[in-house]
C-alpha positions as CSV (number, residue, x, y, z in Angstrom):
1,M,-63.2,41.3,-24.0
2,L,-66.1,42.3,-21.6
3,Q,-67.6,38.7,-20.1
4,R,-71.6,39.7,-19.5
5,E,-73.6,37.2,-17.7
6,G,-74.5,33.7,-19.1
7,E,-71.7,34.1,-21.3
8,T,-69.3,32.2,-19.1
9,R,-69.9,28.7,-18.1
10,I,-69.7,28.4,-14.2
11,P,-71.5,24.8,-13.1
12,A,-71.7,25.3,-9.5
13,G,-68.2,27.4,-9.4
14,C,-64.9,26.1,-8.1
15,A,-63.6,22.5,-9.1
16,I,-62.1,19.7,-7.3
17,S,-59.9,16.6,-8.3
18,G,-58.0,14.1,-6.6
19,F,-56.9,10.4,-6.6
20,I,-54.8,7.8,-4.7
21,N,-52.8,4.7,-5.6
22,R,-53.6,2.6,-2.6
23,S,-50.2,0.2,-3.6
24,G,-48.1,3.3,-3.1
25,R,-47.1,4.1,-6.9
26,R,-45.6,7.3,-7.4
27,T,-47.1,9.9,-10.0
28,D,-45.8,12.9,-11.2
29,G,-47.5,15.8,-10.9
30,S,-48.5,16.5,-14.8
31,V,-51.6,14.2,-14.1
32,I,-53.2,16.0,-11.8
33,V,-52.6,19.2,-13.5
34,K,-54.1,17.4,-16.5
35,S,-56.8,16.4,-14.7
36,I,-57.8,20.1,-13.8
37,A,-57.1,21.9,-16.8
38,C,-60.0,20.5,-18.2
39,M,-62.6,22.2,-15.7
40,H,-60.8,25.7,-16.6
41,E,-64.6,27.1,-16.7
42,R,-65.3,26.3,-13.1
43,S,-62.4,28.5,-11.9
44,N,-61.8,32.5,-12.7
45,G,-57.9,33.1,-11.9
46,L,-58.1,34.2,-8.4
47,G,-56.5,30.7,-6.9
48,G,-55.4,27.2,-7.6
49,G,-53.1,24.9,-5.7
50,F,-52.1,21.2,-5.3
51,A,-51.5,18.6,-2.6
52,G,-48.9,16.2,-3.2
53,Y,-48.3,13.0,-0.4
54,G,-45.3,10.7,-0.7
55,I,-42.9,13.6,-2.6
56,Y,-40.4,13.9,-0.6
57,P,-39.0,10.5,0.3
58,E,-35.3,11.4,0.9
59,Y,-36.7,13.9,3.8
60,R,-39.6,11.7,5.3
61,D,-38.6,11.9,8.7
62,Q,-38.7,15.8,8.7
63,Y,-41.5,18.2,8.9
64,A,-41.6,20.2,5.5
65,F,-42.8,23.7,5.9
66,H,-43.7,25.7,2.7
67,V,-43.6,29.4,3.5
68,F,-44.7,32.5,1.8
69,Y,-43.2,35.9,2.4
70,D,-44.2,38.9,1.9
71,S,-40.7,40.5,2.4
72,S,-37.4,39.9,3.0
73,D,-38.1,41.2,7.1
74,A,-40.5,38.6,7.6
75,R,-38.4,35.6,6.4
76,V,-35.8,37.1,8.8
77,R,-38.1,37.0,11.5
78,T,-39.4,33.5,10.9
79,E,-35.9,31.6,10.5
80,V,-35.3,33.5,14.3
81,F,-38.1,31.8,15.4
82,L,-37.9,28.6,13.4
83,D,-34.1,28.1,14.9
84,T,-35.3,28.1,18.6
85,P,-37.8,25.4,18.5
86,F,-36.5,23.1,15.7
87,V,-33.3,21.7,14.0
88,V,-33.5,23.3,10.4
89,V,-32.0,20.5,8.0
90,I,-32.4,22.3,5.0
91,R,-33.6,25.7,4.0
92,S,-34.0,27.0,0.4
93,R,-36.3,28.5,-1.9
94,I,-39.2,26.1,-3.6
95,P,-38.0,25.9,-7.3
96,I,-40.4,27.8,-9.7
97,R,-40.9,28.2,-13.3
98,K,-41.8,32.2,-14.2
99,N,-45.3,32.2,-15.4
100,P,-46.9,35.5,-17.4
101,R,-50.1,34.6,-16.0
102,I,-49.0,34.2,-12.1
103,T,-48.7,37.7,-10.8
104,D,-47.7,39.5,-7.3
105,E,-45.1,37.0,-6.8
106,R,-44.3,36.3,-2.9
107,L,-41.2,34.8,-1.7
108,I,-41.6,31.3,-1.2
109,W,-39.4,29.1,0.7
110,R,-39.0,25.5,1.9
111,Y,-37.9,23.9,5.4
112,F,-37.1,20.8,6.5
113,V,-37.4,20.6,10.1
114,N,-37.3,18.4,13.1
115,P,-38.4,19.6,16.9
116,L,-35.4,20.4,19.0
117,P,-36.0,17.1,21.8
118,T,-35.2,19.6,24.7
119,K,-37.9,22.4,23.5
120,L,-40.3,19.2,22.8
121,Q,-39.7,18.0,26.0
122,D,-40.2,21.1,27.8
123,S,-43.5,21.9,26.2
124,Q,-44.9,18.5,27.6
125,L,-46.8,18.3,24.3
126,D,-46.8,15.7,22.0
127,E,-44.8,16.1,18.8
128,R,-47.6,16.8,16.2
129,T,-49.2,18.9,18.5
130,F,-45.8,20.7,19.2
131,V,-45.5,21.3,15.5
132,A,-49.0,22.6,15.2
133,R,-48.8,25.3,17.8
134,C,-45.6,26.6,16.0
135,V,-47.1,26.8,12.6
136,I,-50.2,28.7,14.3
137,K,-47.9,30.9,16.2
138,I,-45.9,32.0,12.7
139,N,-49.1,32.7,10.9
140,D,-50.9,34.4,13.9
141,Q,-47.9,36.4,15.2
142,I,-45.6,37.4,12.4
143,D,-46.9,39.8,9.9
144,G,-46.0,39.0,6.2
145,A,-45.7,35.3,6.8
146,Y,-47.8,32.1,6.1
147,V,-46.9,28.7,6.7
148,F,-49.1,27.1,3.8
149,S,-47.7,23.4,4.3
150,S,-46.4,21.6,7.3
151,G,-46.7,17.7,7.0
152,K,-44.2,15.1,6.6
153,N,-43.1,13.5,3.2
154,M,-45.7,15.8,1.6
155,G,-46.4,19.5,0.2
156,V,-48.9,21.7,-0.8
157,F,-48.5,24.4,-3.7
158,K,-50.8,27.5,-4.5
159,A,-51.3,30.9,-6.0
160,V,-53.0,33.0,-7.3
161,G,-54.0,32.2,-10.9
162,Y,-55.5,29.1,-12.9
163,P,-54.4,25.8,-11.5
164,E,-52.7,24.9,-14.7
165,D,-50.7,27.7,-14.5
166,V,-50.1,27.1,-10.7
167,G,-49.4,23.8,-11.5
168,D,-46.4,25.0,-14.6
169,F,-45.2,27.9,-12.0
170,Y,-44.4,25.2,-9.2
171,R,-42.7,22.8,-11.9
172,L,-45.1,19.8,-10.5
173,E,-44.2,17.4,-13.4
174,E,-40.7,17.3,-11.3
175,Y,-42.6,15.9,-8.0
176,S,-44.2,12.4,-8.1
177,G,-46.6,11.4,-5.2
178,W,-49.1,8.2,-4.3
179,A,-51.9,11.1,-3.8
180,W,-52.6,14.2,-5.1
181,T,-55.2,16.7,-4.9
182,V,-56.0,20.3,-6.6
183,H,-58.4,23.2,-6.3
184,G,-59.5,25.7,-9.2
185,R,-60.9,28.6,-7.5
186,Y,-64.1,30.6,-8.3
187,P,-64.3,32.9,-5.2
188,T,-67.6,34.4,-4.4
189,N,-67.6,36.3,-1.5
190,T,-64.0,36.0,-0.3
191,P,-60.8,37.7,-1.6
192,G,-58.3,36.1,-4.0
193,W,-55.1,35.8,-2.4
194,W,-52.1,33.7,-2.1
195,G,-53.2,32.6,1.3
196,G,-56.7,32.2,0.1
197,A,-56.1,29.7,-2.3
198,H,-56.9,26.0,-1.7
199,P,-55.7,23.3,-0.4
200,F,-55.7,24.8,3.2
201,S,-53.3,22.6,5.5
202,L,-51.9,22.0,8.8
203,L,-49.1,19.3,9.3
204,D,-50.3,16.6,7.2
205,Y,-54.2,17.6,6.9
206,T,-55.2,19.3,3.6
207,I,-58.6,20.3,2.4
208,V,-59.8,21.1,-1.2
209,H,-63.7,22.5,-1.5
210,N,-66.3,23.6,-3.5
211,G,-68.8,24.9,-2.1
212,E,-69.8,27.7,0.8
213,I,-70.4,27.4,4.3
214,S,-73.1,29.2,6.1
215,S,-72.4,27.8,9.7
216,Y,-68.7,29.4,9.0
217,D,-69.0,31.9,12.4
218,A,-70.6,29.1,14.5
219,N,-67.5,26.8,13.3
220,R,-64.9,29.1,13.8
221,R,-66.3,30.5,17.4
222,F,-66.0,26.4,18.1
223,I,-62.5,25.5,17.2
224,E,-61.0,28.7,18.3
225,M,-61.8,27.7,21.6
226,F,-58.7,24.9,21.2
227,G,-56.2,27.3,20.2
228,Y,-56.7,27.5,16.5
229,K,-56.7,30.7,14.4
230,C,-58.8,31.4,11.6
231,N,-57.3,34.2,9.8
232,L,-57.1,33.5,6.4
233,L,-60.3,35.1,5.0
234,T,-62.0,32.4,3.6
235,D,-64.7,29.9,5.1
236,T,-62.7,26.6,4.1
237,E,-59.6,26.9,6.3
238,V,-62.0,26.2,9.3
239,I,-62.4,22.8,8.1
240,T,-59.0,21.8,8.2
241,Y,-59.1,22.7,11.9
242,I,-62.1,21.0,12.8
243,V,-60.6,17.4,11.0
244,D,-57.2,18.1,12.5
245,Y,-59.5,18.4,16.2
246,L,-61.6,15.5,15.8
247,H,-59.5,13.1,14.0
248,R,-55.8,13.7,15.3
249,R,-56.8,15.2,18.9
250,L,-59.4,13.3,19.7
251,E,-58.7,10.1,17.5
252,M,-62.1,9.9,15.8
253,P,-62.3,7.5,13.1
254,L,-62.8,9.4,9.9
255,E,-66.4,7.5,9.4
256,D,-67.3,9.4,12.5
257,V,-65.7,12.7,11.5
258,A,-67.8,12.6,8.6
259,K,-70.9,11.7,10.9
260,V,-70.0,15.3,12.7
261,I,-69.8,17.6,9.9
262,A,-72.1,16.1,7.4
263,S,-74.6,14.9,10.2
264,P,-77.8,12.8,9.1
265,F,-81.1,15.2,9.3
266,W,-83.1,14.6,12.6
267,S,-85.8,12.8,10.4
268,E,-83.1,10.5,9.2
269,I,-82.0,10.0,13.1
270,E,-85.7,9.3,14.3
271,S,-86.6,7.2,10.9
272,G,-85.4,3.9,12.4
273,K,-82.7,4.1,9.2
274,F,-80.0,3.2,11.8
275,S,-79.2,0.6,14.3
276,P,-79.8,1.2,17.8
277,E,-76.3,1.6,18.6
278,E,-75.9,4.0,15.7
279,T,-78.6,5.8,16.3
280,E,-77.4,6.7,19.8
281,K,-73.9,7.7,18.2
282,I,-75.2,10.3,16.1
283,K,-77.7,11.7,18.3
284,H,-74.6,12.1,20.7
285,F,-72.5,13.7,17.9
286,R,-75.3,16.0,17.2
287,N,-75.9,16.9,20.6
288,V,-72.4,17.4,21.7
289,Y,-70.7,18.6,18.5
290,S,-73.6,20.8,17.0
291,S,-71.3,23.8,16.3
292,L,-68.9,21.5,14.0
293,L,-72.1,20.9,12.0
294,I,-71.1,22.3,8.3
295,T,-73.7,23.6,6.8
296,G,-74.4,25.0,3.4
297,P,-73.3,23.2,-0.1
298,F,-70.1,21.6,-0.3
299,S,-68.0,18.8,-1.8
300,I,-64.5,18.4,-0.3
301,I,-61.7,16.2,-0.6
302,L,-59.3,15.4,2.6
303,G,-55.8,14.4,2.0
304,Y,-53.8,13.0,5.0
305,T,-51.0,10.8,6.1
306,N,-51.7,7.7,4.2
307,G,-55.2,8.3,2.8
308,I,-57.9,10.4,1.3
309,M,-61.7,11.1,1.8
310,A,-64.2,12.7,-0.1
311,L,-67.4,14.1,0.9
312,N,-70.6,15.6,-0.1
313,D,-73.0,17.6,2.0
314,R,-76.3,15.7,2.8
315,L,-78.5,17.1,0.0
316,K,-75.3,16.6,-2.7
317,L,-75.5,20.6,-3.5
318,R,-71.9,20.0,-5.2
319,S,-71.1,17.6,-7.5
320,M,-68.6,14.8,-7.3
321,V,-67.8,11.6,-9.3
322,A,-65.7,8.7,-8.3
323,A,-63.9,6.2,-9.9
324,E,-61.7,3.2,-9.4
325,K,-58.8,1.4,-11.7
326,G,-57.1,-1.3,-10.2
327,D,-55.5,0.0,-7.0
328,T,-56.3,3.3,-7.5
329,I,-59.2,5.6,-6.8
330,Y,-60.1,8.8,-8.7
331,I,-62.5,11.9,-7.3
332,S,-63.6,14.7,-9.2
333,S,-66.1,17.4,-9.8
334,E,-66.5,16.1,-13.2
335,E,-66.3,12.9,-15.1
336,C,-64.3,14.3,-17.8
337,S,-61.4,15.2,-15.3
338,I,-61.1,11.5,-14.1
339,R,-61.3,10.5,-17.9
340,T,-58.1,12.6,-18.5
341,M,-56.2,10.5,-15.7
342,C,-57.4,7.2,-16.7
343,P,-59.9,6.8,-19.5
344,D,-60.8,3.4,-19.1
345,V,-61.9,3.0,-15.4
346,D,-63.2,-0.3,-13.8
347,R,-66.3,1.4,-12.4
348,I,-67.6,5.0,-11.9
349,W,-70.1,5.8,-9.7
350,S,-71.9,9.3,-7.9
351,P,-71.0,9.3,-4.2
352,R,-74.4,9.9,-2.1
353,G,-74.5,13.3,-0.2
354,G,-73.2,12.7,3.5
355,E,-71.3,9.2,2.8
356,P,-67.6,9.3,2.6
357,I,-65.5,7.8,0.5
358,I,-62.0,6.6,2.7
359,A,-59.3,5.2,0.6
360,E,-56.0,4.7,2.5
361,L,-52.5,2.8,1.5
362,Y,-52.5,-0.8,1.8
363,E,-51.1,-1.7,5.1
364,D,-48.2,-3.2,3.9
365,C,-47.5,-0.2,1.7
366,A,-47.9,2.1,4.6
367,E,-45.1,-0.1,6.7
368,R,-42.7,0.2,3.8
369,V,-43.2,3.8,3.2
370,G,-42.7,4.9,6.7
371,K,-45.9,5.7,8.1
């Protein structure tokens, strides 16, 4: 039936949700699927996706590459490339379940790889930079191939479709992780295609995002000076690379990463709200990393090796709710989504704009699981 303007509820478009159990207790993917299904109206079927952390404990020492292929020829060329810098421990198709609402299906393969010691030594790069450069090279130079997940003991699963159908398609109830994030997409000015679905990922970093980045061109021009390539036809991709650059390459704490991408307004900085030391730090970030300030409405959830970070824009133009129950932290666009995961939370609140929520595995747990 033809939908007329005003007949479909689209409360600020897109939906995000996620949780982490800080003691490392693993939960199967059906829980995160249910959390996004109740926000069905915030998507339009043009993209859905999930990121799970702790899902590959038996291969936790290998990088898990998830790859879309447009053709068998693209797969052959990619596998020839992979066999040069890496030892490929396992290669196989990613298991799927046919779903009538998931169309234009890609060839979807999975590889567990380790860098060849000789190639890594010759590169004179640290291991994660070496792997990241290989991923970027595949995505930029091999037509019809896209590495959409490349971290250790984690994986991204995404497609064109409603997120609950994407979860069914990838059989997420068969995976268990200590942290999950999910996105339901409602694209407004970029195409809906498999590579453009969220999460966006590089190494263990994943981003799900509700909003629109008006600073995209400035952000892209800056980050591409450092070897990144933004070619996935959506603004959200650049956030992943900004986080990778600031947090991994510059070793900036996540609290400071948040101050760069969602910096306080100049009026706040000059108001005396912050200590003299903090004021000087924020001014430094505003001056040195001005091109990495993200402007426009956004709420994001960042997933990484042993934690998640949730962040709103300073004006809080996109909804975000947080909750806590015991060792678990929940984040979502709507409270109803959190209640599907945990009906009786200990506390629930709305984070302030620009103030991150950072939740990580407890230290002894991170050591136990090999992080």
